[in-house]
C-alpha positions as CSV (number, residue, x, y, z in Angstrom):
1,X,-53.0,-75.4,28.5
2,X,-50.8,-73.3,30.9
3,X,-50.4,-74.1,34.6
4,X,-51.6,-71.7,37.3
5,X,-47.9,-71.0,38.2
6,X,-47.1,-70.0,34.6
7,X,-50.1,-67.7,34.4
8,X,-49.1,-66.0,37.7
9,X,-45.6,-65.5,36.3
10,X,-46.8,-63.9,33.1
11,X,-49.1,-61.6,35.1
12,X,-46.3,-60.5,37.3
13,X,-44.0,-59.7,34.4
14,X,-46.8,-57.6,32.8
15,X,-47.3,-55.6,36.0
16,X,-43.6,-55.0,36.4
17,X,-43.3,-53.7,32.8
18,X,-46.3,-51.4,33.3
19,X,-44.8,-49.7,36.3
20,X,-41.2,-49.2,35.0
21,X,-40.2,-45.5,34.9
22,X,-40.9,-43.8,31.6
23,X,-37.2,-42.8,31.3
24,X,-36.3,-46.4,30.5
25,X,-38.6,-46.1,27.4
26,X,-36.7,-43.2,26.0
27,X,-37.6,-40.1,28.0
28,X,-34.8,-37.4,27.9
29,X,-32.8,-36.4,31.0
30,X,-32.7,-32.8,32.0
31,X,-29.0,-32.7,30.9
32,X,-30.0,-33.9,27.4
33,X,-32.8,-31.4,27.1
34,X,-30.4,-28.6,28.2
35,X,-27.8,-29.8,25.6
36,X,-30.3,-29.7,22.8
37,X,-31.7,-26.3,23.8
38,X,-28.1,-25.0,24.1
39,X,-27.3,-26.1,20.6
40,X,-30.4,-24.3,19.2
41,X,-29.4,-21.2,21.0
42,X,-25.8,-21.3,19.7
43,X,-27.0,-22.0,16.2
44,X,-29.3,-18.9,16.4
45,X,-26.4,-16.7,17.5
46,X,-23.9,-17.5,14.8
47,X,-22.5,-14.3,13.2
48,X,-23.3,-13.7,9.5
49,X,-20.7,-11.3,8.0
50,X,-23.0,-10.3,5.2
51,X,-26.4,-10.0,6.9
52,X,-25.1,-9.3,10.4
53,X,-22.0,-7.6,11.7
54,X,-19.7,-6.9,8.7
55,X,-16.1,-7.8,9.2
56,X,-13.3,-7.0,6.7
57,X,-10.8,-9.1,4.9
58,X,-10.9,-12.3,2.8
59,X,-10.5,-14.6,5.9
60,X,-13.9,-13.5,7.3
61,X,-15.8,-15.8,4.9
62,X,-13.6,-18.8,5.5
63,X,-13.8,-18.3,9.3
64,X,-17.6,-18.1,9.1
65,X,-17.8,-21.4,7.2
66,X,-15.5,-23.1,9.8
67,X,-17.7,-21.8,12.6
68,X,-20.9,-23.1,10.8
69,X,-19.3,-26.5,10.1
70,X,-18.1,-26.8,13.7
71,X,-21.6,-26.0,14.9
72,X,-23.1,-28.7,12.7
73,X,-20.5,-31.2,14.0
74,X,-21.8,-30.4,17.5
75,X,-25.4,-31.2,16.7
76,X,-26.6,-33.7,19.3
77,X,-27.0,-37.3,17.9
78,X,-30.2,-38.4,16.3
79,X,-31.1,-40.8,19.1
80,X,-30.9,-38.0,21.6
81,X,-33.0,-35.6,19.5
82,X,-35.7,-38.3,19.1
83,X,-36.2,-38.3,22.8
84,X,-37.3,-34.6,22.7
85,X,-40.8,-33.3,22.4
86,X,-42.2,-32.9,18.9
87,X,-42.0,-29.1,19.4
88,X,-38.3,-29.2,20.4
89,X,-37.5,-31.6,17.6
90,X,-39.0,-29.2,15.1
91,X,-36.9,-26.4,16.5
92,X,-33.7,-28.5,16.1
93,X,-34.6,-29.4,12.6
94,X,-35.4,-25.8,11.6
95,X,-32.1,-24.5,13.2
96,X,-30.1,-27.3,11.5
97,X,-31.7,-26.4,8.2
98,X,-30.7,-22.8,8.6
99,X,-27.1,-23.7,9.4
100,X,-26.8,-26.1,6.5
101,X,-28.2,-23.5,4.1
102,X,-25.6,-21.0,5.3
103,X,-22.8,-23.5,4.9
104,X,-23.9,-24.1,1.3
105,X,-24.1,-20.3,0.8
106,X,-20.7,-19.6,2.2
107,X,-19.2,-22.4,0.3
108,X,-20.3,-20.5,-2.8
109,X,-19.1,-17.2,-1.4
110,X,-15.7,-18.7,-0.6
111,X,-15.3,-19.9,-4.2
112,X,-16.1,-16.4,-5.5
113,X,-13.9,-14.5,-3.0
114,X,-11.0,-16.9,-3.3
115,X,-11.0,-16.2,-7.1
116,X,-11.1,-12.5,-6.4
117,X,-8.2,-12.6,-4.0
118,X,-6.1,-14.6,-6.5
119,X,-6.8,-12.0,-9.2
120,X,-5.8,-9.2,-6.8
121,X,-2.5,-11.0,-6.1
122,X,-1.9,-11.5,-9.8
123,X,-2.7,-7.9,-10.7
124,X,-0.3,-6.6,-8.1
125,X,2.5,-8.8,-9.5
126,X,1.8,-7.5,-13.0
127,X,2.6,-3.9,-11.9
128,X,6.3,-4.7,-12.2
129,X,5.8,-5.5,-15.9
130,X,3.7,-2.4,-16.4
131,X,6.6,-0.3,-14.9
132,X,9.1,-1.8,-17.3
133,X,6.7,-1.3,-20.2
134,X,6.1,2.4,-19.5
135,X,9.4,3.6,-18.1
136,X,11.2,6.4,-20.0
137,X,14.4,6.5,-18.0
138,X,16.7,4.0,-16.3
139,X,15.2,3.4,-12.9
140,X,17.1,2.3,-9.7
141,X,15.7,-0.6,-7.8
142,X,14.6,1.8,-5.1
143,X,12.7,3.9,-7.6
144,X,11.0,0.8,-9.1
145,X,10.0,-0.3,-5.6
146,X,8.6,3.1,-4.8
147,X,6.6,3.2,-8.0
148,X,5.4,-0.3,-7.5
149,X,4.2,0.5,-3.9
150,X,2.4,3.6,-5.3
151,X,0.8,1.4,-8.0
152,X,-0.4,-1.1,-5.5
153,X,-2.1,1.6,-3.5
154,X,-3.7,3.2,-6.6
155,X,-4.8,-0.2,-7.9
156,X,-6.5,-1.1,-4.7
157,X,-8.1,2.3,-4.3
158,X,-9.3,2.4,-7.9
159,X,-10.8,-1.1,-7.8
160,X,-12.5,-0.4,-4.5
161,X,-14.0,2.9,-5.8
162,X,-15.2,1.1,-9.0
163,X,-16.9,-1.6,-6.9
164,X,-18.4,1.1,-4.6
165,X,-19.6,3.5,-7.3
166,X,-20.7,1.3,-10.1
167,X,-21.7,-2.2,-8.8
168,X,-22.8,-2.1,-5.2
169,X,-26.4,-1.2,-4.6
170,X,-27.6,1.8,-2.6
171,X,-28.7,-0.5,0.3
172,X,-25.3,-2.3,0.4
173,X,-23.4,1.0,0.4
174,X,-25.6,2.2,3.3
175,X,-24.9,-0.9,5.3
176,X,-21.2,-0.5,4.9
177,X,-21.4,3.2,5.6
178,X,-23.3,2.4,8.9
179,X,-20.5,0.0,9.9
180,X,-17.8,2.4,9.0
181,X,-19.5,5.2,11.0
182,X,-19.9,2.8,14.0
183,X,-16.2,1.8,13.8
184,X,-16.9,-1.9,13.4
185,X,-14.8,-1.9,10.2
186,X,-12.3,0.5,8.6
187,X,-11.1,1.1,5.0
188,X,-8.0,-0.9,4.2
189,X,-6.9,1.6,1.6
190,X,-5.9,5.3,1.7
191,X,-6.6,8.0,-0.9
192,X,-3.6,8.3,-3.2
193,X,-5.5,10.2,-5.9
194,X,-8.4,12.7,-5.9
195,X,-11.8,11.1,-6.1
196,X,-13.2,12.3,-9.5
197,X,-16.9,11.8,-10.0
198,X,-16.3,9.7,-13.1
199,X,-13.9,6.8,-12.3
200,X,-13.7,5.6,-15.9
201,X,-13.0,8.9,-17.6
202,X,-9.8,10.6,-18.6
203,X,-10.2,12.7,-15.4
204,X,-9.2,9.6,-13.4
205,X,-6.2,8.9,-15.6
206,X,-5.1,12.5,-15.4
207,X,-5.4,12.4,-11.6
208,X,-3.3,9.2,-11.3
209,X,-0.7,10.5,-13.7
210,X,-0.5,13.8,-12.0
211,X,-0.1,12.2,-8.5
212,X,2.6,9.9,-9.8
213,X,4.4,12.6,-11.7
214,X,4.5,14.9,-8.7
215,X,6.2,12.2,-6.7
216,X,8.5,10.5,-9.2
217,X,9.3,13.2,-11.8
218,X,9.1,12.4,-15.5
219,X,10.7,9.0,-15.3
220,X,7.7,7.2,-16.9
221,X,5.0,7.6,-19.4
222,X,2.6,8.3,-16.6
223,X,-0.6,8.5,-18.7
224,X,0.1,5.0,-20.1
225,X,1.0,3.8,-16.6
226,X,-2.3,5.2,-15.2
227,X,-4.3,3.6,-18.0
228,X,-2.6,0.2,-17.2
229,X,-3.6,0.5,-13.5
230,X,-7.1,1.6,-14.4
231,X,-7.5,-1.4,-16.8
232,X,-6.3,-3.8,-14.1
233,X,-8.8,-2.4,-11.7
234,X,-11.6,-2.7,-14.3
235,X,-10.8,-6.4,-14.7
236,X,-10.8,-7.0,-11.0
237,X,-14.3,-5.6,-10.6
238,X,-15.9,-6.4,-13.9
239,X,-18.1,-9.1,-12.4
240,X,-19.4,-6.8,-9.7
241,X,-23.0,-6.8,-10.8
242,X,-23.3,-10.5,-10.5
243,X,-25.2,-11.8,-7.4
244,X,-25.4,-14.6,-5.0
245,X,-28.7,-15.2,-3.2
246,X,-28.6,-15.3,0.6
247,X,-30.6,-18.1,2.3
248,X,-32.6,-15.5,4.2
249,X,-33.6,-13.9,0.9
250,X,-32.1,-11.0,-1.1
251,X,-29.3,-10.9,-3.5
252,X,-25.7,-9.9,-2.6
253,X,-23.6,-8.4,-5.3
254,X,-20.1,-9.6,-6.1
255,X,-19.1,-6.0,-5.6
256,X,-20.0,-6.1,-1.9
257,X,-18.1,-9.4,-1.5
258,X,-15.1,-7.7,-3.2
259,X,-15.4,-4.7,-1.0
260,X,-15.6,-6.7,2.2
261,X,-12.6,-8.9,1.2
262,X,-10.4,-6.3,-0.5
263,X,-11.4,-2.9,0.9
264,X,-12.2,-3.3,4.5
265,X,-10.3,-4.3,7.6
266,X,-11.6,-5.0,11.1
267,X,-10.8,-2.1,13.5
268,X,-7.5,-2.2,15.3
269,X,-7.9,-3.8,18.7
């Protein structure tokens, strides 16, 4: 049916195909293997500001998600990964799954902390109305500004202390304490009032009123002013006991998220 020449040609083609280098069939180059291993290494070293090195400020969570998303964008293409050994492919898949889980987690965290930050800004703006409501004398603009600055400090301090004392768990407080002691973060607020043991009692209100009165004389109904600040701090932290679940396991309280975003700063460089 086939001529002898045709049979010899077919045999020659078969032999040539059999001896072609394996690389032409999809074997990875050394550079491709290095790129995949490099990506796995980078994915494993990404900072986690909740489970790893705590950093202060609201931007820390947005920055983390940008880093995670950028890392996923740098994942080698599927056709390159398919060339790898089954063991290396499994490592890539596991690392990618971890990064994707963290992106999902920090998307949720960003939603929570963005809402917290917006509430803080709103509460600070409301202090001006509180001053007008509780003033007992005509105040100069300078006096209003000074009382407002004082109120902002007291509001932040009170909210941070409420989050710390009533909603954060012991293990969360210990982690933050360790970082404070190590100098990797610092408190973003200063003590304006004594730290009474009971942050929700009249002791707190008296401490705020006393501190204000000593600085600004009897120009205001300081007890009512103190109560207004305390109530605003309560509203800022009232969701502190709620939790988000970290992809590595374990629940993180909203209070810890609040404390990282609103009560800590990275150390001065």
